[in-house]
Biopython code that builds the backbone (N, CA, C, O; Angstrom):
import numpy as np
from Bio.PDB.StructureBuilder import StructureBuilder

atoms = [
    (1, "MET", "N", (5.689, 5.732, -9.606)),
    (1, "MET", "CA", (4.252, 6.063, -9.296)),
    (1, "MET", "C", (4.136, 5.066, -8.150)),
    (1, "MET", "O", (4.787, 4.021, -8.125)),
    (2, "ALA", "N", (3.092, 5.517, -6.998)),
    (2, "ALA", "CA", (2.709, 3.993, -5.946)),
    (2, "ALA", "C", (1.310, 3.942, -6.513)),
    (2, "ALA", "O", (0.591, 4.749, -7.102)),
    (3, "TYR", "N", (1.201, 2.729, -6.126)),
    (3, "TYR", "CA", (-0.331, 2.458, -6.446)),
    (3, "TYR", "C", (-0.821, 1.359, -5.681)),
    (3, "TYR", "O", (0.064, 0.647, -5.208)),
    (4, "ASP", "N", (-2.384, 0.928, -5.355)),
    (4, "ASP", "CA", (-2.732, -0.108, -4.649)),
    (4, "ASP", "C", (-2.969, -1.219, -5.667)),
    (4, "ASP", "O", (-3.445, -1.074, -6.794)),
    (5, "TRP", "N", (-2.508, -2.503, -5.017)),
    (5, "TRP", "CA", (-3.332, -3.541, -5.879)),
    (5, "TRP", "C", (-3.777, -4.286, -5.516)),
    (5, "TRP", "O", (-3.831, -4.234, -4.287)),
    (6, "VAL", "N", (-4.481, -5.612, -6.193)),
    (6, "VAL", "CA", (-5.283, -6.647, -5.303)),
    (6, "VAL", "C", (-5.180, -7.925, -6.277)),
    (6, "VAL", "O", (-5.548, -7.716, -7.433)),
    (7, "GLY", "N", (-4.701, -9.301, -5.944)),
    (7, "GLY", "CA", (-5.079, -10.439, -6.397)),
    (7, "GLY", "C", (-6.678, -10.372, -7.176)),
    (7, "GLY", "O", (-7.494, -9.487, -6.916)),
    (8, "SER", "N", (-6.879, -11.288, -7.989)),
    (8, "SER", "CA", (-8.159, -11.041, -8.611)),
    (8, "SER", "C", (-9.067, -12.154, -8.023)),
    (8, "SER", "O", (-10.028, -12.498, -8.712)),
    (9, "GLU", "N", (-8.895, -12.666, -6.997)),
    (9, "GLU", "CA", (-9.582, -13.326, -5.932)),
    (9, "GLU", "C", (-10.342, -12.563, -4.896)),
    (9, "GLU", "O", (-11.366, -12.934, -4.323)),
    (10, "THR", "N", (-9.537, -11.180, -4.704)),
    (10, "THR", "CA", (-9.793, -10.595, -3.333)),
    (10, "THR", "C", (-11.524, -9.904, -3.619)),
    (10, "THR", "O", (-12.196, -9.739, -4.638)),
    (11, "THR", "N", (-11.726, -9.678, -2.369)),
    (11, "THR", "CA", (-12.968, -9.175, -2.338)),
    (11, "THR", "C", (-12.932, -8.054, -1.246)),
    (11, "THR", "O", (-11.813, -7.867, -0.767)),
    (12, "TRP", "N", (-13.833, -7.361, -0.818)),
    (12, "TRP", "CA", (-13.686, -6.112, 0.200)),
    (12, "TRP", "C", (-13.999, -7.105, 1.538)),
    (12, "TRP", "O", (-13.490, -6.704, 2.584)),
    (13, "LYS", "N", (-14.630, -8.114, 1.596)),
    (13, "LYS", "CA", (-14.938, -8.815, 2.772)),
    (13, "LYS", "C", (-13.482, -9.343, 3.270)),
    (13, "LYS", "O", (-13.231, -9.226, 4.470)),
    (14, "ASP", "N", (-12.651, -9.834, 2.532)),
    (14, "ASP", "CA", (-11.213, -10.317, 2.778)),
    (14, "ASP", "C", (-10.150, -9.607, 2.127)),
    (14, "ASP", "O", (-9.180, -10.189, 1.642)),
    (15, "VAL", "N", (-10.305, -8.391, 2.106)),
    (15, "VAL", "CA", (-9.045, -7.701, 1.564)),
    (15, "VAL", "C", (-7.944, -7.778, 2.546)),
    (15, "VAL", "O", (-6.794, -7.919, 2.130)),
    (16, "HIS", "N", (-8.209, -7.692, 3.908)),
    (16, "HIS", "CA", (-7.148, -7.517, 5.069)),
    (16, "HIS", "C", (-6.300, -9.026, 5.109)),
    (16, "HIS", "O", (-5.265, -9.218, 5.746)),
    (17, "THR", "N", (-6.829, -9.772, 4.482)),
    (17, "THR", "CA", (-6.217, -11.344, 4.403)),
    (17, "THR", "C", (-5.471, -11.815, 3.124)),
    (17, "THR", "O", (-4.393, -12.395, 2.999)),
    (18, "ARG", "N", (-6.479, -11.338, 2.119)),
    (18, "ARG", "CA", (-5.923, -11.939, 0.979)),
    (18, "ARG", "C", (-4.834, -10.938, 0.252)),
    (18, "ARG", "O", (-4.492, -9.908, 0.833)),
    (19, "ARG", "N", (-4.330, -11.265, -0.978)),
    (19, "ARG", "CA", (-2.961, -10.848, -1.558)),
    (19, "ARG", "C", (-3.512, -9.370, -2.171)),
    (19, "ARG", "O", (-4.057, -9.340, -3.274)),
    (20, "SER", "N", (-3.362, -8.397, -1.528)),
    (20, "SER", "CA", (-3.508, -6.761, -1.754)),
    (20, "SER", "C", (-2.193, -6.200, -0.864)),
    (20, "SER", "O", (-1.438, -6.755, -0.065)),
    (21, "GLY", "N", (-2.287, -4.819, -1.396)),
    (21, "GLY", "CA", (-1.200, -3.844, -0.585)),
    (21, "GLY", "C", (-0.839, -2.793, -1.783)),
    (21, "GLY", "O", (-1.498, -2.492, -2.778)),
    (22, "VAL", "N", (0.426, -2.346, -1.340)),
    (22, "VAL", "CA", (0.947, -1.159, -2.154)),
    (22, "VAL", "C", (1.768, -1.540, -3.003)),
    (22, "VAL", "O", (2.303, -2.617, -2.744)),
    (23, "ALA", "N", (2.101, -0.978, -4.052)),
    (23, "ALA", "CA", (3.325, -1.266, -4.939)),
    (23, "ALA", "C", (3.928, -0.183, -5.609)),
    (23, "ALA", "O", (3.447, 0.943, -5.483)),
    (24, "TYR", "N", (4.874, -0.376, -6.272)),
    (24, "TYR", "CA", (5.337, 0.878, -7.290)),
    (24, "TYR", "C", (5.928, 0.522, -8.603)),
    (24, "TYR", "O", (6.157, -0.653, -8.892)),
    (25, "ALA", "N", (6.180, 1.509, -9.403)),
    (25, "ALA", "CA", (6.407, 1.651, -11.011)),
    (25, "ALA", "C", (7.083, 2.559, -11.104)),
    (25, "ALA", "O", (6.852, 3.574, -10.448)),
    (26, "TRP", "N", (8.171, 2.460, -11.989)),
    (26, "TRP", "CA", (9.022, 3.791, -12.175)),
    (26, "TRP", "C", (9.032, 3.892, -13.899)),
    (26, "TRP", "O", (8.718, 3.040, -14.730)),
    (27, "SER", "N", (9.470, 5.140, -14.054)),
    (27, "SER", "CA", (9.473, 5.531, -15.557)),
    (27, "SER", "C", (10.559, 6.699, -15.824)),
    (27, "SER", "O", (10.756, 7.396, -14.829)),
    (28, "GLU", "N", (11.205, 7.003, -16.822)),
    (28, "GLU", "CA", (11.934, 7.657, -17.179)),
    (28, "GLU", "C", (11.197, 8.923, -17.369)),
    (28, "GLU", "O", (11.610, 9.930, -16.794)),
    (29, "ARG", "N", (10.243, 8.970, -18.049)),
    (29, "ARG", "CA", (9.192, 9.943, -18.406)),
    (29, "ARG", "C", (7.695, 9.705, -17.856)),
    (29, "ARG", "O", (7.187, 8.585, -17.789)),
    (30, "PRO", "N", (7.090, 10.828, -17.493)),
    (30, "PRO", "CA", (5.682, 10.720, -17.123)),
    (30, "PRO", "C", (4.783, 9.885, -17.957)),
    (30, "PRO", "O", (4.086, 9.019, -17.428)),
    (31, "GLU", "N", (4.765, 10.108, -19.279)),
    (31, "GLU", "CA", (4.149, 9.300, -20.106)),
    (31, "GLU", "C", (4.406, 7.807, -20.339)),
    (31, "GLU", "O", (3.717, 7.109, -21.082)),
    (32, "GLY", "N", (5.487, 7.376, -19.617)),
    (32, "GLY", "CA", (5.828, 6.079, -19.654)),
    (32, "GLY", "C", (6.957, 5.715, -20.811)),
    (32, "GLY", "O", (7.602, 6.595, -21.382)),
    (33, "PRO", "N", (7.118, 4.234, -21.095)),
    (33, "PRO", "CA", (6.389, 3.185, -20.450)),
    (33, "PRO", "C", (6.649, 3.147, -18.872)),
    (33, "PRO", "O", (7.598, 3.764, -18.387)),
    (34, "TYR", "N", (5.956, 2.559, -18.262)),
    (34, "TYR", "CA", (6.341, 2.317, -16.673)),
    (34, "TYR", "C", (6.995, 0.879, -16.382)),
    (34, "TYR", "O", (6.534, 0.015, -17.129)),
    (35, "HIS", "N", (7.707, 0.539, -15.711)),
    (35, "HIS", "CA", (8.635, -0.694, -15.198)),
    (35, "HIS", "C", (7.798, -0.828, -13.731)),
    (35, "HIS", "O", (7.726, 0.087, -12.911)),
    (36, "ARG", "N", (7.243, -2.030, -13.592)),
    (36, "ARG", "CA", (6.707, -2.176, -12.316)),
    (36, "ARG", "C", (7.492, -3.155, -11.879)),
    (36, "ARG", "O", (7.916, -4.108, -12.533)),
    (37, "HIS", "N", (7.763, -2.786, -10.243)),
    (37, "HIS", "CA", (8.898, -3.297, -9.469)),
    (37, "HIS", "C", (8.200, -5.075, -8.975)),
    (37, "HIS", "O", (7.094, -5.229, -8.456)),
    (38, "PRO", "N", (9.065, -6.087, -9.268)),
    (38, "PRO", "CA", (8.533, -7.413, -8.911)),
    (38, "PRO", "C", (8.116, -7.417, -7.628)),
    (38, "PRO", "O", (7.203, -8.228, -7.476)),
    (39, "VAL", "N", (8.440, -6.788, -6.553)),
    (39, "VAL", "CA", (8.033, -7.267, -5.050)),
    (39, "VAL", "C", (7.138, -6.038, -4.702)),
    (39, "VAL", "O", (7.365, -4.984, -5.297)),
    (40, "PRO", "N", (6.300, -6.089, -3.931)),
    (40, "PRO", "CA", (5.275, -4.769, -3.624)),
    (40, "PRO", "C", (6.013, -4.423, -2.495)),
    (40, "PRO", "O", (6.684, -5.292, -1.939)),
    (41, "ILE", "N", (5.982, -2.960, -1.954)),
    (41, "ILE", "CA", (6.353, -2.372, -1.143)),
    (41, "ILE", "C", (5.846, -3.156, 0.311)),
    (41, "ILE", "O", (6.667, -3.579, 1.124)),
    (42, "LEU", "N", (4.341, -3.278, 0.500)),
    (42, "LEU", "CA", (3.567, -3.621, 1.870)),
    (42, "LEU", "C", (2.362, -4.195, 1.007)),
    (42, "LEU", "O", (1.740, -3.738, 0.048)),
    (43, "ARG", "N", (2.266, -5.595, 1.863)),
    (43, "ARG", "CA", (1.006, -6.398, 1.447)),
    (43, "ARG", "C", (0.434, -6.323, 2.698)),
    (43, "ARG", "O", (1.054, -6.190, 3.754)),
    (44, "ASN", "N", (-0.972, -6.426, 2.539)),
    (44, "ASN", "CA", (-2.001, -6.363, 3.717)),
    (44, "ASN", "C", (-2.247, -7.743, 4.340)),
    (44, "ASN", "O", (-3.112, -7.982, 5.182)),
    (45, "ASP", "N", (-1.348, -8.650, 3.804)),
    (45, "ASP", "CA", (-1.729, -10.232, 4.666)),
    (45, "ASP", "C", (-0.881, -10.117, 5.671)),
    (45, "ASP", "O", (-1.096, -10.936, 6.564)),
    (46, "ALA", "N", (0.316, -9.148, 5.917)),
    (46, "ALA", "CA", (1.117, -9.111, 7.193)),
    (46, "ALA", "C", (0.555, -8.509, 8.026)),
    (46, "ALA", "O", (0.558, -8.896, 9.195)),
    (47, "PRO", "N", (-0.140, -7.286, 7.582)),
    (47, "PRO", "CA", (-0.314, -6.376, 9.027)),
    (47, "PRO", "C", (-1.878, -7.046, 9.422)),
    (47, "PRO", "O", (-2.438, -6.872, 10.504)),
    (48, "ALA", "N", (-2.285, -7.642, 8.565)),
    (48, "ALA", "CA", (-3.766, -8.739, 9.237)),
    (48, "ALA", "C", (-3.139, -9.702, 10.090)),
    (48, "ALA", "O", (-3.901, -9.998, 11.011)),
    (49, "ARG", "N", (-2.074, -10.287, 10.137)),
    (49, "ARG", "CA", (-1.667, -11.139, 11.142)),
    (49, "ARG", "C", (-0.897, -10.526, 12.349)),
    (49, "ARG", "O", (-0.773, -11.258, 13.331)),
    (50, "GLU", "N", (-0.439, -9.447, 12.390)),
    (50, "GLU", "CA", (-0.214, -8.606, 13.208)),
    (50, "GLU", "C", (-0.269, -7.057, 13.089)),
    (50, "GLU", "O", (0.660, -6.443, 12.565)),
    (51, "PRO", "N", (-1.181, -6.541, 13.498)),
    (51, "PRO", "CA", (-1.856, -5.096, 13.087)),
    (51, "PRO", "C", (-0.534, -4.140, 13.422)),
    (51, "PRO", "O", (0.188, -4.258, 14.412)),
    (52, "ILE", "N", (-0.425, -3.360, 12.566)),
    (52, "ILE", "CA", (0.814, -1.988, 12.832)),
    (52, "ILE", "C", (-0.179, -1.393, 14.264)),
    (52, "ILE", "O", (-1.406, -1.357, 14.352)),
    (53, "LEU", "N", (0.704, -1.036, 15.125)),
    (53, "LEU", "CA", (0.562, -0.328, 16.346)),
    (53, "LEU", "C", (-0.525, -1.125, 17.119)),
    (53, "LEU", "O", (-0.903, -0.731, 18.222)),
    (54, "GLY", "N", (-0.938, -2.046, 16.643)),
    (54, "GLY", "CA", (-1.559, -3.069, 17.536)),
    (54, "GLY", "C", (-3.216, -2.818, 16.750)),
    (54, "GLY", "O", (-4.104, -3.584, 17.124)),
    (55, "LYS", "N", (-3.516, -1.897, 15.837)),
    (55, "LYS", "CA", (-4.663, -1.407, 15.521)),
    (55, "LYS", "C", (-5.011, -1.856, 13.923)),
    (55, "LYS", "O", (-5.927, -2.584, 13.541)),
    (56, "TYR", "N", (-3.931, -1.150, 13.094)),
    (56, "TYR", "CA", (-4.179, -0.660, 11.737)),
    (56, "TYR", "C", (-3.890, -2.214, 10.709)),
    (56, "TYR", "O", (-2.801, -2.783, 10.634)),
    (57, "ASN", "N", (-4.816, -2.533, 10.196)),
    (57, "ASN", "CA", (-4.610, -4.010, 9.192)),
    (57, "ASN", "C", (-4.725, -3.786, 7.758)),
    (57, "ASN", "O", (-4.788, -4.787, 7.045)),
    (58, "ARG", "N", (-4.764, -2.544, 7.180)),
    (58, "ARG", "CA", (-5.060, -2.204, 5.699)),
    (58, "ARG", "C", (-4.027, -1.098, 5.193)),
    (58, "ARG", "O", (-3.600, -0.205, 5.924)),
    (59, "LEU", "N", (-3.722, -1.244, 4.027)),
    (59, "LEU", "CA", (-2.600, -0.140, 3.816)),
    (59, "LEU", "C", (-3.058, 0.131, 2.481)),
    (59, "LEU", "O", (-3.633, -0.784, 1.892)),
    (60, "TYR", "N", (-2.897, 1.242, 1.906)),
    (60, "TYR", "CA", (-4.001, 1.755, 0.642)),
    (60, "TYR", "C", (-3.711, 3.420, 0.678)),
    (60, "TYR", "O", (-3.172, 4.087, 1.561)),
    (61, "GLY", "N", (-4.242, 3.807, -0.542)),
    (61, "GLY", "CA", (-4.116, 5.281, -1.134)),
    (61, "GLY", "C", (-2.671, 5.676, -1.083)),
    (61, "GLY", "O", (-2.782, 6.625, -0.307)),
    (62, "SER", "N", (-1.408, 5.615, -1.361)),
    (62, "SER", "CA", (-0.253, 5.921, -1.255)),
    (62, "SER", "C", (0.156, 6.978, -2.238)),
    (62, "SER", "O", (-0.178, 6.824, -3.413)),
    (63, "THR", "N", (0.734, 7.867, -1.938)),
    (63, "THR", "CA", (1.592, 8.801, -2.472)),
    (63, "THR", "C", (3.229, 8.996, -2.310)),
    (63, "THR", "O", (3.747, 8.843, -1.204)),
    (64, "LEU", "N", (3.820, 9.258, -3.190)),
    (64, "LEU", "CA", (5.428, 9.422, -3.164)),
    (64, "LEU", "C", (5.694, 10.907, -3.265)),
    (64, "LEU", "O", (5.422, 11.534, -4.289)),
    (65, "VAL", "N", (6.195, 11.426, -2.260)),
    (65, "VAL", "CA", (6.852, 12.424, -1.823)),
    (65, "VAL", "C", (8.130, 12.656, -2.105)),
    (65, "VAL", "O", (8.957, 12.135, -1.358)),
    (66, "ARG", "N", (8.613, 13.498, -3.256)),
    (66, "ARG", "CA", (10.080, 13.664, -3.214)),
    (66, "ARG", "C", (10.606, 14.449, -2.161)),
    (66, "ARG", "O", (9.970, 15.414, -1.738)),
    (67, "ARG", "N", (11.905, 14.070, -1.614)),
    (67, "ARG", "CA", (12.659, 14.967, -0.993)),
    (67, "ARG", "C", (14.250, 15.323, -1.520)),
    (67, "ARG", "O", (14.515, 15.384, -2.721)),
    (68, "SER", "N", (15.111, 15.514, -0.614)),
    (68, "SER", "CA", (16.026, 16.272, -1.362)),
    (68, "SER", "C", (17.199, 15.193, -1.536)),
    (68, "SER", "O", (18.185, 15.440, -2.229)),
    (69, "ARG", "N", (17.043, 14.117, -0.933)),
    (69, "ARG", "CA", (18.379, 12.807, -1.264)),
    (69, "ARG", "C", (17.132, 11.878, -1.539)),
    (69, "ARG", "O", (17.497, 11.352, -2.590)),
    (70, "ASP", "N", (16.212, 11.481, -1.332)),
    (70, "ASP", "CA", (15.224, 10.324, -1.293)),
    (70, "ASP", "C", (13.570, 10.784, -1.674)),
    (70, "ASP", "O", (13.103, 11.890, -1.946)),
    (71, "TRP", "N", (12.918, 9.416, -1.563)),
    (71, "TRP", "CA", (11.488, 9.599, -1.809)),
    (71, "TRP", "C", (10.723, 9.304, -0.468)),
    (71, "TRP", "O", (11.253, 8.496, 0.295)),
    (72, "LEU", "N", (9.464, 9.911, -0.085)),
    (72, "LEU", "CA", (8.737, 9.452, 1.112)),
    (72, "LEU", "C", (7.701, 8.841, 0.742)),
    (72, "LEU", "O", (7.027, 9.427, -0.106)),
    (73, "LEU", "N", (7.222, 7.508, 1.217)),
    (73, "LEU", "CA", (6.048, 7.011, 0.838)),
    (73, "LEU", "C", (5.179, 7.131, 2.008)),
    (73, "LEU", "O", (5.445, 6.556, 3.063)),
    (74, "LEU", "N", (3.892, 8.045, 1.804)),
    (74, "LEU", "CA", (2.725, 8.174, 3.016)),
    (74, "LEU", "C", (2.032, 7.252, 2.195)),
    (74, "LEU", "O", (2.014, 7.136, 0.970)),
    (75, "THR", "N", (1.351, 6.486, 3.278)),
    (75, "THR", "CA", (0.172, 5.498, 2.770)),
    (75, "THR", "C", (-0.673, 5.509, 4.115)),
    (75, "THR", "O", (-0.253, 5.403, 5.267)),
    (76, "LEU", "N", (-1.993, 5.670, 3.657)),
    (76, "LEU", "CA", (-3.123, 5.677, 4.351)),
    (76, "LEU", "C", (-3.508, 4.242, 5.132)),
    (76, "LEU", "O", (-3.693, 3.311, 4.347)),
    (77, "THR", "N", (-3.601, 4.038, 6.023)),
    (77, "THR", "CA", (-4.144, 2.931, 6.722)),
    (77, "THR", "C", (-5.470, 2.594, 7.460)),
    (77, "THR", "O", (-6.032, 3.660, 7.713)),
    (78, "ASP", "N", (-6.170, 1.565, 7.892)),
    (78, "ASP", "CA", (-7.486, 1.843, 8.459)),
    (78, "ASP", "C", (-7.336, 0.755, 9.067)),
    (78, "ASP", "O", (-6.473, -0.077, 8.787)),
    (79, "SER", "N", (-8.218, 0.655, 10.017)),
    (79, "SER", "CA", (-8.535, -0.661, 11.240)),
    (79, "SER", "C", (-9.484, -1.760, 10.829)),
    (79, "SER", "O", (-9.574, -2.819, 11.451)),
    (80, "GLY", "N", (-10.187, -1.463, 9.754)),
    (80, "GLY", "CA", (-11.402, -2.512, 9.702)),
    (80, "GLY", "C", (-12.455, -1.754, 10.529)),
    (80, "GLY", "O", (-12.854, -0.590, 10.528)),
    (81, "PRO", "N", (-12.818, -3.109, 11.393)),
    (81, "PRO", "CA", (-13.913, -2.741, 12.440)),
    (81, "PRO", "C", (-14.078, -1.811, 13.198)),
    (81, "PRO", "O", (-15.209, -1.515, 13.585)),
    (82, "TYR", "N", (-13.052, -1.186, 13.554)),
    (82, "TYR", "CA", (-12.794, 0.055, 14.310)),
    (82, "TYR", "C", (-13.058, 1.444, 13.539)),
    (82, "TYR", "O", (-13.177, 2.527, 14.112)),
    (83, "PHE", "N", (-13.118, 1.280, 12.417)),
    (83, "PHE", "CA", (-13.070, 2.371, 11.506)),
    (83, "PHE", "C", (-12.138, 3.819, 11.670)),
    (83, "PHE", "O", (-12.609, 4.955, 11.616)),
    (84, "ALA", "N", (-11.244, 3.602, 11.804)),
    (84, "ALA", "CA", (-10.086, 4.416, 12.360)),
    (84, "ALA", "C", (-9.230, 4.635, 11.356)),
    (84, "ALA", "O", (-8.884, 3.621, 10.750)),
    (85, "TRP", "N", (-8.773, 5.681, 10.988)),
    (85, "TRP", "CA", (-7.759, 5.673, 9.831)),
    (85, "TRP", "C", (-6.184, 6.805, 10.346)),
    (85, "TRP", "O", (-6.036, 7.759, 11.110)),
    (86, "ALA", "N", (-5.580, 6.281, 9.732)),
    (86, "ALA", "CA", (-4.115, 6.940, 9.901)),
    (86, "ALA", "C", (-3.485, 7.202, 9.134)),
    (86, "ALA", "O", (-3.996, 6.793, 8.091)),
    (87, "SER", "N", (-2.245, 7.865, 8.879)),
    (87, "SER", "CA", (-1.183, 7.731, 7.671)),
    (87, "SER", "C", (0.361, 7.421, 8.348)),
    (87, "SER", "O", (0.884, 7.870, 9.368)),
    (88, "SER", "N", (0.842, 6.472, 7.345)),
    (88, "SER", "CA", (1.866, 6.291, 8.011)),
    (88, "SER", "C", (3.400, 6.577, 7.037)),
    (88, "SER", "O", (3.163, 6.882, 5.868)),
    (89, "ALA", "N", (4.541, 6.520, 7.329)),
    (89, "ALA", "CA", (5.529, 7.020, 6.319)),
    (89, "ALA", "C", (6.334, 6.012, 6.626)),
    (89, "ALA", "O", (7.417, 5.890, 6.054)),
]
sb = StructureBuilder()
sb.init_structure("model")
sb.init_model(0)
sb.init_chain("A")
sb.init_seg("    ")
for serial, (resi, resn, name, xyz) in enumerate(atoms, 1):
    if name == "N":
        sb.init_residue(resn, " ", resi, " ")
    sb.init_atom(name, np.array(xyz, "f"), 0.0, 1.0, " ", f" {name:<3s}", serial, name[0])
structure = sb.get_structure()
């Protein structure tokens, strides 16, 4: 399972620079119990310093896709003031 996460101090105004991002948890059954991985997959404070493709600085809304030998993570991105969106893999 991939999910968005934020620190308790994060607001919409500073979501690009505070603790937030994309993380994952796993389970052997759909109903759980789930085990959260201790390290996030992506953190929004890193793209805030150096935007992805020079433009995108917030990562959210991820989906995991099962492939034949591994998993693919699709993550929505936005650019804040430019109001542009993309999907990154």
